[in-house]
N, C-alpha and C positions, 0 to 999 in steps of 0.2 A: 314327318320330323318337323320339329320347330325351327331348326336351322334350314337356311336356304341352300339348295343344292343346284349345281350347274354342271353339265357334261358337254364336252366338245371333242371332236376329233383332233388329230395333231395338225390339221391344217387351219384350225380355229373356227370351224364350222360348229354352231351351237346344235347340239343334239337334244338336249332335254333341260327343262327347268322344273323344279317341283313347286308346289303351291306356295310354300313359305318364301322361296326364292322370288317368284313373281311379286308377291305382296311387298317384300322388302324393297324391291326396285321400282315399285309403282306401276307394274304391268297388269292389265286386266286379264289377259289370257296368254297362252303359250305362243299363239300365232303372232301376237304383237311383239313378244320377245324375240322370236326367231327371225329377226331382220338382219341384214348385212351389218357388219361391225361399223362401218362409217355411219350408218344411220344410228347406231347405238351411241357412238361418240357424240353425235349431235343432241341425243336426247338426254343421256347421262352425263354427269361431270363428277369426277373424283379428284379429291385434293388431300394433301397430307396435313399434319397437325399445324404446320406453319401458315397454311392457306393456299399453298402453291398448288395449281391445277396440274394434274398428271397428264401427260400425253399418252396415247393409246398403248404404245409399247411399254409403258410403265404400269399398266393395269395389272392386277394380280393374275389374271388368266393368261395375259401375254407372257408374263414371267414364268408361269408354270409351263407354258408351251415351249419356252426356251430351255426347259429342263431344270428350273429352279424349284426348290421345295419352299413353299410359303406357309408361315406359321404365325397365327395371331397378329397379322398385319392390319392395324387400324387405320381406316381412311374415312373421310367425310363424303358421303354421296348426296348429290343434289339433283333433283329433277325440276328444272326451271319451269317446264310447261305445266307441272302440277303444283309447284310451290312446295315440293317435298325436300325435307333436309333430315339426314339421320347419319349416325356414325356406325359403320359396320366393321366387324373383325373378320379378316379373310384368312382362310387356310386352304392349301391346295397342293396337289402333287400329280405326277403321271401314274395312273393305275391300269390294270388290264381287266377286260370284261370276261365273261365266261369262255369266249372263243379265243382268249389269249390276245385280243386286239387291244393295243394301247390307247387310252383315252385320257384326256385332261379332266381332272376333278377338282372342283372348287366349292368350298362351303363358305357361308356367310352367316354371321350372327350379329344381331342388333345389340349394340352396347351404348346407344345414345343416353339412356338413363344413368348408366354407370359412369360414363364420361362426364355427364352433367353433374353428377353427385361428387365426382373427383374434382371437377372445377370449383364447385361451391365449397368443398372441404378445403382446397388449396387457398381460395380466397379467405375462408374463415381462418385458416392457419395464419395467413399473412396479416389479417387484422389482429389476431390474438398476439402474434409476435410483436407487431407494432404497438400494441397496448402494453406489453411487457417491456418492450425497449424504451417506452416513454415514461414508465413509472418511476416515481421518486424513490421507491424501495428496490433493494437488490433482489433479482429473480434469477434462479439457477435450477437446472434440472440435471441430476446425476444418474447415469445408467447403473445397471447392477454390478457392473465391474468398476464403478466409482469414477468413470470417465465423465468429463463435462459434456453433456449433450447440448446444452443451451445455457447461456448466461447473458444478461444484459450489461450495459455500460456501468450501471451503479454497482452491480455485484462484483464486477472486475475491479472497480475502484475501491470497494470495500476491502478486497484482497490485495490491494496495491499492485496489481498486474494489468496487463492489456488482454483483451478478449482473445486475440490471436495466440497468446502464450498459454491460455487455459483450455480453449475449445478442443476437444478431442483427447486432452491429456488426463492422467489419473490424478485425482485430488490427493492420493497418498503420496505421490512422487512430487507434486507441486508444493505440499505443506507437510514435510516429514514430521512424524510424531502425532499427527491430528488423530490417529486411530486410538490414542490413549486418553482422549478428552471425553468428558461427558456428553458434549454435543454430538460427536461421532456415534456414541452409543444411542442417542436419540434418533439419529438418521438411520442407524442399523435396524432399530425396532420398527421403524416406519417402512423400511425396505422389506421387512419380514411380515408386513401386514398389520402392524400395530395402529392404534388411533393416532390422529393428529396431536402434536405436542407444541406447546409454547415454552421456549426456554430463553434464558438470558445468559449470554456467553461473553467472557472476557477473552479476547483473541490476542495472542502474542505473536507479532510478526517476526520474520527471521532477524530483522535489525534490532530486536529487543523492545520496540514500542509496542504499546497495547491500545486496543479500542474495545468498546462494549457494544454488543449488538443484541437487539431483540429479535429472536428467530421463531418463525412459524414453519414447522417441518410436517409434511404429510406425504403419504404414498401416492404415486401415480403409476400409470401403465408402464412407462419407461424405466421406473426406479423410485426416485424420491425428488420431491420438489421443495425448495428452501427459499423462503421469503425473509429477507433481512432488512432491519432498520437500524441505523447508526444512532445509539442513544449515548454516546460517550459525553457529549456536552450536557445532556440532561442529567446523567449520573453525576457528573462533576458538580452541577448546580445543586442536586439533591444532597451530595455530600457537604457542600458548603453550607446549605441551609441546615443540615443536621448539626453541623459544627456551631452555626450561629444559635441554634435552639439550645444546645448544651451550654453555650455561654450565657444565653438568655436566662436558662433555668438556674444557672450559677448565680447571676445578678439578682434574679428574683429571690433566690434563697438569701443572699446577702441583705437585700431590702426587707425581706420578711423579718430577718433577725433584728435589723435595724428598727423596724416598725414595732416588734415585740419590745425592744428596749424602750422605745419611745412611749409605748403604751404603759409599761411599768413606771416610767418617769411621770406620766400623766396620772397614773393612780397615786403615786407618792405626792404629786402636786395636789391632787384632789383631797388626799388625807390632810396634807398641810393647810389647804384652804378650809377644809371642814373643821379643823381643830385649832391651829395656830392663829388664823386670822380672826376666827370668831371671838377668841379670848379677848384680844384688845377692843373689839367692836362692843362686846358685852360691857367691858369696863367703861368704855366712852359713854355708852347709852345709860349705863347704871348711875356713874357719877353725875352725868348732865341731868338725869331724872332727879337725883337727890338735890342737886343745886337748885333746880327749878322749883321743887316742893318746899325747901327749907328757906330759901333765900330770894324767892320770887318778889316779895314785897320791897326788898332792899335793893333790887336791881332796877336800873332804869329801863324804860320800854325798849330802847335800842338794843341793850344787852339781853333782855328777854327774847327779842326777835332772833338775835344771833344764836342764843341757846337752843331755841326752837329749830333753827336751821341745822344746827349740829345734830340734834336728835333725828330730824328728818333725813339727813344725809346718812346717818348710821343705819337707820331702817332700810333705806334704799340700797346700801352696800350689802346688807344681809340678804335682801331679796336677790340681788345680783349673784351673790355667792351661792344661793340656793339654785338659781337658774343654771349657772355654770356647772354645778354638780350634776344637776339633772341632765344637762346636755352631754356631759361625759358619760353618765350612766347609760344613756340611750345607745351609744356606740358599743359599749361592752355588755349590754344586756342580751342574754340568750333568748331568741324568739321562740315562743311557745305558741304555735299556730293551731287555731281551731276555728270552727264555724261559729260566727256570732249572729245574734239577733240584733241587728243594727238599730232598729226602732227603740227597743228596750234600752240599749246602751245610751242612745241620744237623749231619750226622755229623762233618764236618771241624771245626765250632765245638766240638761236644762233646768230641772228642778233644783238641783244644788246651786246653780249660778243665780237663779232668780231669787232664792231664799236669802242669798248673801248680798244681793245688790240693793242699793238705795233706790227709793223712788225718784222718778217715775219708772215703774217696771215695763220692760219691753214687751210687745206682743210678738209671740214666737209661734209660727206656724210650721208644724212638722208633716211633710207629705209622706207618700209611700217610700219606704226604704228597703231595698232588697237585703238579704243576708250578706255579710261580708266575711273574709277569711284572713285571720291574722292573730297577733298577740292582743289579748283583751286589754291588759294593762297599757300598752303603748298606744293602741288605737284610742282608748279612752282619753289619754293625754292629747292626741290630736284633736279630737272633738272638743275637749275642754278648752284648749288654746284657741281654736278658731271661733267657737261661740262666744267664749269670753271677750275676744277682740271685737266681735259683731255688737255684743252689748255695750262695750266700752265706748267704741267710736260712733254709736248711734244715740247715746244717752242725751246729748244736747238737743235732739230733735223733740218737738213738741209731742209727737206720737212715734216713739221708737218701734221699728218693725223689723223682724228678722224671719227669713224663710229658709227652711231646711228641706231638702229633697233630693232626688236622684233622676238622672237622665238614662238615656240608653247606654249599654255597655257598662253598667254599674258605676257611672260617674256621679259621685256625691257633690253637692254644693251647699254652701252657706252664704246667703246674701243678706245685706242690711241696707237701710236708707240713711246711713251716717254720712260722715264728712268725706269718705272716699279718699283718693289720692291720684296724683298725676301719673300717668301710665309711662311717662319718659324715665321714671325712676323705678320702674317695676323690677329691674335687675337687682335692686338692692334689698328688695323685700325679705329674702330668706338668708341674709348674711347676719353673722353674729354682730351684735351691737348696732345694727343698722336700723335707724328710725326715720320715718317720713314726716313725724310731726314732733313738735317741740315738747319736752318733758313737762313744761309748765301748762300745756294744754291737756295732754293725756299721759298718765303715769305708765311706767313700763321700763324694762331693762334692755329691750331690743334683742332678746334671746329666744322668745317663744316661738316665732315663725321658723327660726333655724332648727329648733327641736322638732317642729312639725315636719319640716322637709326631710330631716335625717330619718325619722320614723317612716315616712312614706317610702323613701328610697330604699331603706332596709327591707321592706316588704315587697320591693320590686315594682313600686307604683310610680306615679308622677302627680305633680301638683302645680297649679298655676292660678292666676288671678286675673280679673278684669274690673276695671273701676273707672269712675269719672269724678273729677274733683267737685266736692260738695254734692255729689249725686248718689253716693253709696258705693259699696264694693261687693264682689262676689268671689269667693274662693272655690275652686274645684279641685277634687283629687280623684284619682282612679286607682283601684287595687287590682292585682291579678286575680283570676278566677281560681277556684279550689285546685283544679287540675294542673294548672301551671305551678302553683305554690307547692303542691305535693311532690313535684319533680325536682324542686330545688334542694 
């Protein structure tokens, strides 16, 4: 047999050990084992689960000899001379042999591995419970009869109860009516072997107050495990944010309506500028022209100079009106994006500007220009304004020079060796009517760069400049690639 067996007469004299029994107690042969009991007591030591060493009269065989029936008594056996330690389960009783002679019978079974596994399992359970107890989430285990088998402090607090009030009690009795709720249905599905579920539950307490919990429900061997997270404050914040978003959308709608009204007013203003203001300007220019042609000889020099100033002012006012209308048109123009051959576009602009310019003609170098993606008409206006500025502000140089090219990431640039400007005033470059040079030096209305910036921004790009006073200027702009534009 695998179990150890020992037989003795009723006087306690050991009669027989089987091989398994000898091995369990560390004896090499039966002669060594069949020694008087005092010697056994000196060699063997038995102790209970608390570590208390048993006296000889408390040993299992001694108890059997007194007429007790021993069953599954677990004791720790130690052989200090051999360094042997193990846990044995003893069972024994008085039996009779074939000749009807009473004998003390004792069996022993090695349960060391099982006891070690039980101790490790107990330690693991303690660590597990310690982990659950210290969690910030509520943890509870419900048995199949809906009684609380475990819950941590957080779970009890979520239910506005004490652990002692709930542990061992039925959830159905602690929270009447819960069986009618969707969350109970989820727990019941889990109890019946369903998959884990994530649910959000608004829980109403007996006092009428409410809280919102995020629950994770899954089946365990004992019944069902519920992990709860209080999201009441988060839900309140989300509701507040939703309310604020609704208010914001309402305000945006109001502002959009106001903007549409303003745009209509701007269109009406543009129409008025285009028609009503041009009429008196044409009259002023026409009558001053007639005055100059018919009565120039009769006017003194100062009067002729005044007349020329009037005509120059009307022409400048006409150009300003044109620029303002163009600025307004850029904002309302519907973009028609397509892939453009930038080099062909720029060459056409340069040829047109150089043909119209007075000598000396600027030297224009056009480098490699990658394709661009955008509205052809508006981007042509960008190149026209930037190159025209480069021509204008470099014309006083003995050899005006303009370079046009591109850098990495499709960054286009136009540089000149003209008058440049002070970078301290660069923030004024793209403002309407902002000029960094006097009108007497260079003609212009101060609207061109504002138009350029608006076109670039409408395409989703950026524009900037770098310059040194009397050393020239370089304007850079970057447009988004085709993939990005296509998604807008």
